[in-house]
N, CA, C and O of each residue as an XYZ file, in Angstrom:
412
protein
N     -50.147     15.412     68.177
C     -49.157     16.475     68.737
C     -49.898     17.705     69.096
O     -50.856     18.076     68.418
N     -49.468     18.381     70.191
C     -50.144     19.540     70.618
C     -49.022     20.549     70.657
O     -47.856     20.171     70.762
N     -49.341     21.794     70.576
C     -48.352     22.986     70.662
C     -48.118     23.449     72.112
O     -49.109     23.599     72.827
N     -47.012     23.663     72.555
C     -46.651     24.117     73.818
C     -45.714     25.320     73.872
O     -45.050     25.613     72.878
N     -45.641     26.007     74.971
C     -44.671     26.995     75.101
C     -44.105     26.871     76.476
O     -44.808     26.655     77.463
N     -42.847     27.011     76.505
C     -42.083     26.789     77.718
C     -41.238     28.049     77.985
O     -40.509     28.534     77.119
N     -41.379     28.591     79.312
C     -40.538     29.756     79.705
C     -39.741     29.227     80.873
O     -40.286     28.563     81.755
N     -38.360     29.537     80.884
C     -37.457     29.062     81.719
C     -36.839     30.390     82.346
O     -36.658     31.374     81.629
N     -36.538     30.396     83.626
C     -35.676     31.403     84.293
C     -34.458     30.644     84.725
O     -34.503     29.727     85.545
N     -33.339     31.079     84.123
C     -32.074     30.418     84.545
C     -31.278     31.406     85.356
O     -31.397     32.628     85.266
N     -30.384     30.706     86.226
C     -29.480     31.658     87.012
C     -28.854     32.687     86.160
O     -28.426     32.392     85.044
N     -28.778     33.943     86.661
C     -28.242     35.020     86.068
C     -26.653     35.060     85.948
O     -26.055     35.777     85.145
N     -26.095     34.255     86.791
C     -24.550     34.293     86.907
C     -23.914     33.347     85.983
O     -22.697     33.179     86.050
N     -24.594     32.745     85.167
C     -24.019     31.728     84.052
C     -23.053     32.516     83.156
O     -23.345     33.625     82.709
N     -21.882     31.890     82.913
C     -21.108     32.522     81.777
C     -21.580     32.012     80.422
O     -22.475     31.174     80.314
N     -20.957     32.539     79.431
C     -21.480     32.314     78.014
C     -21.538     30.770     77.768
O     -22.526     30.233     77.268
N     -20.414     30.089     78.153
C     -20.413     28.715     77.933
C     -21.439     27.954     78.600
O     -22.075     27.065     78.035
N     -21.619     28.339     79.935
C     -22.592     27.693     80.744
C     -24.062     27.890     80.181
O     -24.924     27.017     80.286
N     -24.263     29.095     79.586
C     -25.658     29.382     79.041
C     -25.869     28.474     77.734
O     -26.932     27.903     77.487
N     -24.847     28.419     77.016
C     -24.789     27.535     75.723
C     -25.182     26.116     76.206
O     -26.060     25.455     75.651
N     -24.486     25.703     77.256
C     -24.770     24.256     77.714
C     -26.115     24.145     78.213
O     -26.767     23.127     77.980
N     -26.580     25.089     78.872
C     -28.011     25.021     79.338
C     -29.085     25.070     78.292
O     -30.100     24.380     78.388
N     -28.860     25.884     77.298
C     -29.682     25.927     76.096
C     -29.737     24.524     75.378
O     -30.779     24.036     74.942
N     -28.479     23.925     75.306
C     -28.430     22.674     74.676
C     -29.094     21.519     75.557
O     -29.746     20.626     75.016
N     -28.913     21.571     76.847
C     -29.605     20.600     77.735
C     -31.110     20.802     77.596
O     -31.776     19.771     77.505
N     -31.742     21.964     77.567
C     -33.079     22.200     77.477
C     -33.670     21.621     76.136
O     -34.719     20.977     76.098
N     -32.969     21.885     75.150
C     -33.427     21.319     73.763
C     -33.209     19.905     73.709
O     -34.089     19.199     73.216
N     -32.031     19.339     74.200
C     -31.869     17.881     74.164
C     -32.867     17.055     74.970
O     -33.269     15.948     74.612
N     -33.256     17.720     76.153
C     -34.480     17.133     76.777
C     -35.644     17.031     76.077
O     -36.338     16.028     76.247
N     -36.007     17.943     75.271
C     -37.199     17.898     74.451
C     -37.040     16.878     73.481
O     -37.961     16.075     73.329
N     -35.804     16.772     72.667
C     -35.697     15.847     71.735
C     -35.699     14.500     72.276
O     -36.195     13.607     71.589
N     -35.211     14.235     73.415
C     -35.237     12.922     74.072
C     -36.715     12.388     74.200
O     -36.962     11.184     74.119
N     -37.629     13.291     74.392
C     -38.949     12.934     74.465
C     -39.794     13.060     73.259
O     -41.019     13.136     73.364
N     -39.198     13.084     72.135
C     -39.682     13.200     70.799
C     -40.547     14.436     70.543
O     -41.584     14.354     69.884
N     -40.103     15.593     71.076
C     -40.853     16.805     70.914
C     -40.173     17.533     69.698
O     -38.959     17.446     69.512
N     -40.967     18.220     68.918
C     -40.485     19.018     67.844
C     -40.378     20.541     68.198
O     -41.384     21.167     68.535
N     -39.186     21.106     68.120
C     -38.831     22.492     68.523
C     -39.223     23.340     67.363
O     -38.694     23.159     66.266
N     -40.154     24.285     67.561
C     -40.435     25.181     66.579
C     -39.685     26.504     66.649
O     -39.374     27.056     65.594
N     -39.386     27.032     67.782
C     -38.661     28.253     68.003
C     -37.997     28.257     69.424
O     -38.553     27.724     70.384
N     -36.913     28.816     69.502
C     -36.153     28.980     70.809
C     -35.311     30.267     70.847
O     -34.444     30.545     70.018
N     -35.665     31.026     71.912
C     -34.985     32.342     71.837
C     -34.748     32.714     73.258
O     -35.406     32.181     74.151
N     -33.716     33.724     73.535
C     -33.609     34.337     74.757
C     -34.640     35.486     74.727
O     -34.616     36.367     73.867
N     -35.530     35.418     75.705
C     -36.582     36.386     75.914
C     -36.068     37.614     76.446
O     -36.262     38.692     75.883
N     -35.379     37.482     77.577
C     -34.715     38.607     78.244
C     -33.485     38.239     79.015
O     -33.490     37.255     79.755
N     -32.417     39.012     78.861
C     -31.182     38.765     79.516
C     -30.977     39.542     80.869
O     -30.881     40.767     80.814
N     -30.912     38.950     81.979
C     -30.812     39.493     83.228
C     -31.888     40.609     83.510
O     -31.683     41.780     83.830
N     -33.011     39.999     83.325
C     -34.192     40.820     83.716
C     -34.602     40.789     85.250
O     -34.580     39.727     85.873
N     -34.922     41.809     85.751
C     -35.241     41.948     87.249
C     -36.488     41.039     87.579
O     -37.526     41.105     86.921
N     -36.323     40.260     88.552
C     -37.444     39.463     89.053
C     -38.395     40.315     89.886
O     -37.993     41.355     90.408
N     -39.658     39.886     90.018
C     -40.535     40.640     91.023
C     -40.178     40.377     92.480
O     -40.442     41.187     93.369
N     -39.583     39.242     92.685
C     -39.180     38.713     94.114
C     -37.951     38.110     93.976
O     -37.625     37.604     92.903
N     -37.132     38.106     95.077
C     -35.863     37.360     94.978
C     -36.094     35.823     95.080
O     -36.939     35.309     95.813
N     -35.247     35.155     94.261
C     -35.273     33.682     94.191
C     -34.103     33.041     94.685
O     -32.992     33.460     94.360
N     -34.272     31.902     95.568
C     -33.170     31.197     96.033
C     -33.238     29.819     95.476
O     -34.337     29.301     95.282
N     -32.226     29.250     95.229
C     -32.035     27.839     94.606
C     -31.862     26.944     95.782
O     -31.069     27.273     96.665
N     -32.511     25.887     95.860
C     -32.326     24.817     96.969
C     -30.927     24.452     97.083
O     -30.317     24.030     96.100
N     -30.303     24.605     98.372
C     -28.977     24.263     98.764
C     -27.991     25.300     98.513
O     -26.811     25.105     98.804
N     -28.437     26.524     97.930
C     -27.685     27.636     97.771
C     -28.267     28.958     98.499
O     -29.370     29.444     98.247
N     -27.397     29.427     99.387
C     -27.891     30.598    100.155
C     -28.151     31.938     99.428
O     -28.802     32.863     99.912
N     -27.524     31.935     98.123
C     -27.651     33.256     97.375
C     -29.079     33.500     96.953
O     -29.753     32.545     96.565
N     -29.574     34.697     97.002
C     -30.873     34.929     96.485
C     -30.595     35.835     95.309
O     -29.852     36.813     95.397
N     -31.298     35.427     94.065
C     -31.086     36.214     92.850
C     -32.072     37.148     92.724
O     -33.232     36.845     93.003
N     -31.741     38.379     92.296
C     -32.699     39.481     91.951
C     -32.910     39.496     90.487
O     -33.842     40.196     90.092
N     -32.269     38.903     89.685
C     -32.464     38.887     88.090
C     -32.407     37.435     87.635
O     -31.937     36.543     88.340
N     -32.910     37.247     86.418
C     -32.797     35.964     85.764
C     -32.739     36.039     84.250
O     -33.169     36.998     83.609
N     -32.229     35.060     83.772
C     -32.223     34.788     82.255
C     -33.390     34.111     81.812
O     -33.636     32.938     82.093
N     -34.123     34.863     81.106
C     -35.494     34.241     80.460
C     -35.139     33.657     79.191
O     -34.365     34.225     78.422
N     -35.763     32.356     78.901
C     -35.572     31.586     77.766
C     -36.904     31.102     77.401
O     -37.607     30.516     78.224
N     -37.310     31.344     76.089
C     -38.595     30.774     75.725
C     -38.514     29.813     74.586
O     -37.750     30.059     73.652
N     -39.233     28.758     74.599
C     -39.226     27.699     73.613
C     -40.626     27.375     73.170
O     -41.510     27.188     74.005
N     -40.842     27.305     71.914
C     -42.195     26.872     71.465
C     -41.944     25.470     70.750
O     -41.115     25.390     69.843
N     -42.613     24.465     71.140
C     -42.509     23.103     70.691
C     -43.897     22.408     70.552
O     -44.958     22.799     71.038
N     -43.677     21.284     69.781
C     -44.867     20.366     69.765
C     -44.504     19.086     70.422
O     -43.353     18.653     70.382
N     -45.573     18.417     71.088
C     -45.229     17.195     71.864
C     -46.619     16.444     71.996
O     -47.718     16.969     71.821
N     -46.385     15.173     72.323
C     -47.566     14.441     72.743
C     -47.981     14.791     74.180
O     -47.074     14.836     75.011
N     -49.125     15.022     74.541
C     -49.479     15.409     75.890
C     -49.033     14.468     76.981
O     -48.785     14.859     78.121
N     -48.934     13.125     76.562
C     -48.451     12.194     77.621
C     -47.006     12.386     77.933
O     -46.582     11.929     78.995
N     -46.209     13.011     77.121
C     -44.819     13.264     77.473
C     -44.499     14.487     78.404
O     -43.421     14.549     78.994
N     -45.474     15.471     78.523
C     -45.188     16.583     79.386
C     -44.778     16.369     80.759
O     -43.818     16.985     81.222
N     -45.499     15.466     81.494
C     -45.026     15.241     82.816
C     -43.578     14.720     82.992
O     -42.868     15.037     83.946
N     -43.189     13.863     81.951
C     -41.827     13.374     81.981
C     -40.863     14.566     81.644
O     -39.784     14.631     82.232
N     -41.181     15.404     80.819
C     -40.398     16.614     80.511
C     -40.281     17.438     81.790
O     -39.171     17.764     82.211
N     -41.309     17.748     82.359
C     -41.267     18.567     83.662
C     -40.412     17.872     84.644
O     -39.570     18.534     85.251
N     -40.551     16.487     84.886
C     -39.551     15.815     85.813
C     -38.081     16.083     85.511
O     -37.282     16.360     86.406
N     -37.777     15.999     84.335
C     -36.420     16.185     83.832
C     -35.972     17.576     84.211
O     -34.880     17.782     84.742
N     -36.859     18.543     83.920
C     -36.412     19.934     84.112
C     -36.241     20.281     85.734
O     -35.411     21.068     86.191
N     -37.087     19.617     86.396
C     -36.953     19.789     87.899
C     -35.606     19.460     88.471
O     -35.125     20.057     89.434
N     -35.018     18.470     87.822
C     -33.658     17.939     88.300
C     -32.412     18.967     88.027
O     -31.320     18.846     88.582
N     -32.746     20.013     87.073
C     -31.639     20.876     86.867
C     -31.466     22.046     87.775
O     -32.366     22.878     87.886
N     -30.364     22.140     88.415
C     -30.291     23.174     89.510
C     -29.925     24.662     89.053
O     -29.799     25.598     89.843
N     -29.769     24.752     87.625
C     -29.515     26.028     87.101
C     -30.824     26.683     86.603
O     -30.832     27.856     86.231
N     -31.865     25.952     86.601
C     -33.144     26.389     86.266
C     -33.869     26.854     87.530
O     -34.223     26.053     88.396
N     -34.046     27.963     87.599
C     -34.695     28.490     88.892
C     -36.233     28.391     88.924
O     -36.832     28.130     89.967
N     -36.805     28.591     87.837
C     -38.205     28.312     87.538
C     -38.538     28.057     86.166
O     -37.846     28.559     85.281
N     -39.612     27.266     85.870
C     -39.987     27.031     84.436
C     -41.585     26.775     84.512
O     -42.191     26.434     85.528
N     -42.125     26.998     83.280
C     -43.578     26.758     83.285
C     -43.738     26.335     81.784
O     -43.166     26.955     80.887
N     -44.488     25.324     81.571
C     -44.844     24.824     80.235
C     -46.344     24.817     80.160
O     -47.052     24.223     80.973
N     -46.802     25.535     79.101
C     -48.270     25.678     79.006
C     -48.682     25.433     77.501
O     -47.934     25.673     76.554
N     -49.959     24.927     77.393
C     -50.444     24.715     75.960
C     -50.688     26.115     75.281
O     -51.169     27.105     75.833
N     -50.288     26.012     74.050
C     -50.247     27.267     73.261
C     -51.460     27.168     72.302
O     -51.589     26.263     71.477
N     -52.344     28.193     72.488
C     -53.438     28.301     71.420
C     -54.714     27.679     72.089
O     -54.745     27.378     73.282
N     -55.747     27.516     71.237
C     -57.108     26.906     71.765
C     -57.238     25.622     70.986
O     -58.261     25.376     70.347
N     -56.322     24.895     71.028
C     -56.470     23.434     70.477
C     -57.091     22.463     71.425
O     -57.252     21.290     71.089
């Protein structure tokens, strides 16, 4: 198992129920691929973006985003599958999974 960190930028216009659903979906995806979640927190709520982001199929450009950070452990072979699952979610504007530490 290797340690990873994932940063998500969600749509800022989600209501509280939709936010909870998104957090659950993100963690459920990790659990589906046998990842162990060590920490999960909202990093910043409605933080201003450096450039406007549009979501495919939606003409609205967002100036802010909800940042969510997760630290987890997973087998390296599962990361591409996890990436593919997150690419399908239209409420995730951007995400990045990176290896944590010098392992």
